[in-house]
C-alpha positions as CSV (number, residue, x, y, z in Angstrom):
1,X,89.7,117.4,120.5
2,X,92.6,116.2,118.3
3,X,94.8,113.2,119.3
4,X,98.3,114.3,120.5
5,X,100.0,111.1,121.3
6,X,100.7,107.9,119.3
7,X,99.0,104.6,120.3
8,X,101.5,102.0,121.5
9,X,100.5,98.3,121.8
10,X,103.7,96.6,123.0
11,X,102.4,93.1,122.5
12,X,99.4,91.5,120.8
13,X,96.0,91.5,122.6
14,X,93.8,88.5,122.0
15,X,90.1,88.1,123.0
16,X,87.9,85.1,122.3
17,X,84.4,84.5,123.4
18,X,82.1,81.5,122.7
19,X,78.5,81.3,123.7
20,X,76.2,78.2,123.3
21,X,72.4,78.6,123.4
22,X,70.1,75.7,123.6
23,X,66.9,76.3,121.7
24,X,63.6,74.5,121.4
25,X,62.7,73.1,117.9
26,X,60.1,75.8,117.4
27,X,62.7,78.5,118.3
28,X,65.2,77.0,115.9
29,X,62.7,77.0,113.0
30,X,62.0,80.7,113.6
31,X,65.5,82.0,114.2
32,X,67.1,84.7,112.1
33,X,70.9,84.8,112.5
34,X,73.1,87.6,111.4
35,X,75.8,87.1,108.8
36,X,79.3,86.1,109.8
37,X,81.9,88.8,109.5
38,X,85.6,89.0,109.1
39,X,87.7,92.3,109.3
40,X,91.3,92.2,108.7
41,X,93.5,95.3,108.8
42,X,97.2,96.2,109.6
43,X,96.0,96.9,113.2
44,X,94.1,93.7,113.9
45,X,91.7,91.1,113.1
46,X,88.0,90.6,114.1
47,X,85.5,87.8,113.3
48,X,82.1,86.7,114.5
49,X,80.4,83.5,113.4
50,X,77.2,81.7,114.0
51,X,76.6,78.0,113.7
52,X,73.5,76.0,114.2
53,X,74.0,72.4,115.3
54,X,71.2,70.2,116.5
55,X,69.3,72.2,119.2
56,X,72.3,74.4,119.8
57,X,73.4,77.7,118.5
58,X,77.1,78.4,118.8
59,X,78.3,82.1,118.6
60,X,82.1,82.7,118.4
61,X,83.8,86.1,118.5
62,X,87.6,86.7,118.0
63,X,89.5,89.9,118.3
64,X,93.2,90.4,117.9
65,X,94.9,93.8,118.2
66,X,98.4,93.5,116.8
67,X,101.6,94.8,118.5
68,X,102.0,98.2,116.9
69,X,103.1,101.7,117.3
70,X,100.5,103.9,115.5
71,X,101.5,107.4,114.8
72,X,99.0,110.3,115.2
73,X,98.9,110.6,111.5
74,X,97.5,107.1,111.1
75,X,95.2,107.1,114.1
76,X,92.1,107.6,112.1
77,X,92.7,104.2,110.4
78,X,93.1,102.5,113.6
79,X,90.0,104.2,114.8
80,X,88.1,103.2,111.7
81,X,88.9,99.6,112.5
82,X,87.7,99.8,116.0
83,X,84.5,101.7,114.9
84,X,83.6,99.2,112.3
85,X,83.6,96.5,115.1
86,X,81.5,98.6,117.2
87,X,79.0,99.4,114.5
88,X,78.7,95.7,113.5
89,X,78.0,94.8,117.2
90,X,75.3,97.4,117.5
91,X,73.5,96.1,114.4
92,X,73.9,92.3,115.2
93,X,71.2,90.5,117.0
94,X,69.7,87.0,117.0
95,X,66.1,87.3,116.4
96,X,63.6,84.6,117.3
97,X,60.2,85.4,115.8
């Protein structure tokens, strides 16, 4: 079905998550981490980063949806931004061999 109404975000929406994993030395030597990512568009920003420090793995994820009024004619661009985040998250995994 075709979108009929514009998207209105009257104020910015921010989301921040940080996870800390403690791993054994053996796990750390066998870990495969995904690459960091940064996506920046007129509609928002998304980043995900991974940092190994000592026996800990830090995973940070940030999402900002900017205050906006998105007309139906530009909705596909907004949707592409959201879909790129979803696709990245589906493909991202921390693998311990």
